[in-house]
Residue, then its C-alpha position, 0 to 999 in steps of 0.5 A: x085778945x084773939x083775931x076774929x073777923x075780917x073785912x076786905x075793901x077793894x077801892x077804886x081811886x077816882x081819876x086820875x088814879x095815881x097809886x094804881x087801878x085799885x087798892x086792897x085794904x083789910x080790916x081785922x077785928x079782935x074778939x074784944x073789938x079792937x080794929x086794925x087796918x092793913x094793905x095788900x100790894x098789887x098781885x098777879x091775880x084779879x081782885x076777886x081771886x085776891x080777896x079769896x086768897x086773903x080770906x084763906x090766909x086769914x082763916x087758915x093761919x091767923x083766925x083765933x091767934x093772938x095778934x102778937x104772934x107774928x113769927x108763928x103766923x108768918x111761918x105758917x103762911x110762908x111754909x103753907x103748901x110745902x113752899x117756903x119760897x117767894x110767893x107774890x100772892x100769898x105773901x101779899x095777902x099775909x103782908x096786909x094782914x100782918x100790917x093790920x095786926x101791928x095796928x091792933x097791937x099799937x092800939x091795944x098798947x096805946x102806942x104808935x107802931x114805931x114805939x113797938x119797933x125799937x122807938x123813933x130815930x127819925x122825927x120826920x122822913x125825907x119824901x120823894x114823888x114821881x113827877x105827875x102833871x098838874x091836876x086837870x092837865x093830864x095828857x099822854x104827852x107828859x110822859x114823853x116830854x123832857x120839857x114837861x117833866x122839867x116843868x113838873x120837877x121845878x113845881x115839886x121842888x118849889x113845894x119842898x121836895x128834894x128828890x123826884x122820880x121819873x121813868x122815860x125809858x120805854x115799855x115794860x113788856x111780858x117778854x122780859x128784859x130787852x135792849x132799849x132802842x136808841x130813841x129810848x136812850x136818847x129820850x132818857x138822857x134828854x129827861x135827865x138833862x132837862x130836869x137837872x137844868x131845871x132844878x140844879x143841885x136843889x134835888x136828887x134825880x131818881x131814875x126809875x125803870x120797871x125791870x125793862x132791860x137785859x143786863x147789856x141794855x141796862x148798862x148802855x142806858x146807865x152810861x147815857x144818864x150817868x153824866x147827870x148824877x142820878x141818886x139811883x137807877x131803879x130796877x133796871x132788870x127783871x127781878x127773876x134773876x137776882x144774880x144779874x143785878x150784880x153784873x149791872x151794879x159792877x158796870x155802872x156808877x149809879x147806885x142800883x135800887x130794887x125790891x118793889x117786886x121782892x117778897x122775902x128777906x132772902x131775895x133782898x139778902x141775895x142782892x146785898x150779898x152779891x153786891x147787886x144793889x145799894x138801895x132797897x125799895x120794899x113794898x110793905x104790902x108785899x115784902x112780908x109786912x112790917x116785921x119782916x121788912x124791919x129784918x130786911x132793914x137790919x140786913x141792909x144796915x150790915x151792908x151799908x145799904x139804905x132803905x127807901x120803901x116803895x109806894x104805888x098803892x093806897x094810904x094804909x101801906x103809906x102809913x106802914x112805911x112811915x112807922x117802919x121809917x121812923x124806927x130804922x137808922x138807914x132810911x134814905x127816904x120814903x115815896x109819897x104820891x105827890x104831897x100825900x095824894x088828895x084821895x089818899x089823904x081823904x081815906x085817912x081823914x088827913x091823919x098823915x101830914x106832909x111838910x116842906x119835903x118831909x112826912x111828919x111821923x104821927x104819934x097816935x096809936x097803931x098806924x096813926x091813921x083814922x080810916x074812912x070806911x064810908x068813903x072806901x065803900x063809896x068807891x068800890x072797884x068792880x072790874x076784873x083788870x089787874x092793879x098794874x099791867x104790862x104790854x104784850x107788844x115788844x119794844x119798837x125799834x123803828x119809831x119811838x116807844x110810847x110810855x105812860x107810866x102809871x097813868x090812865x090810858x089817854x089818847x096819843x097824838x095823831 
């Protein structure tokens, strides 16, 4: 059995577009006709350029190889061009292709991927979601209103969620970490207070940021939200100085969580070794795929750190997260888009089940999903923008900053 053919789907989810502007799904076929699907997480180049990178990585390092040879193919891709260092684009391409190889291998063996990773230790996986507005009620105000956030938290907890995530902390910009404005700090504390009042002790609060702050600013903000007992403080500083995470964690009493933008086990190991994080959030479509992230989970286990695979992407990365999560003892929870996301679930023909706050681990071979290629082809992304984009304007200290998270651009009041 050898890897032979590659097809790439760049898919535009319909409005409201939770999960990003587009998703890149790869289809890999072996010479004996077995098909595997994988997903490459957001990269720093446009979709057409990323498709070219994926094609190059596949043809250069994988075509004609056995899908079992994960280590060999990874070392080829990781070392390509005399690099052997973190690389979001090449590692993103490799990660999606690697996930597809696991899907192939599971189908060839007639077993789910978790059975090939050491077996199932978790029958169901605790699930969390960002706070999203109700369908048809998407407004720009939602992202800056503590009362609307609290109402949404009550709605999701009523569905069965035991953890909800939100990010009211102001803009993430191309300029790097900044000191938050006092109004951003005030709004962040107000969100925590309102949500805690709404859900009490029925759910954990997951305070999200996107690397907005410098070390001093991250500490100031954390001190303001500490009284409300968040379970984690997500990516408070940019990911380009790994040693600074330890400075934040030493100064705050909230566990730091990070990893969405890391692409190698070396980066995760560094924040663990220096005491910079207690919770790791790898995006499997960027962190090296399933096998490399299984290694990251093992490293984390040594440091008594927990795993919470990240998801702001499509359903194939979600399926990979579930297979990994089923097999590791230090899983904290997995991210979902609401209870799965209507379009996400449609793309995998409802082959993943969410129930009472948990994702149920599938027993079907491979990733356990049935991918709908016709639906994927019916929703192509033809634009040139990136999956996620940062603003160029700096933090505004004279008036409240406006932040819409991963929401589509909507008209602001006034």
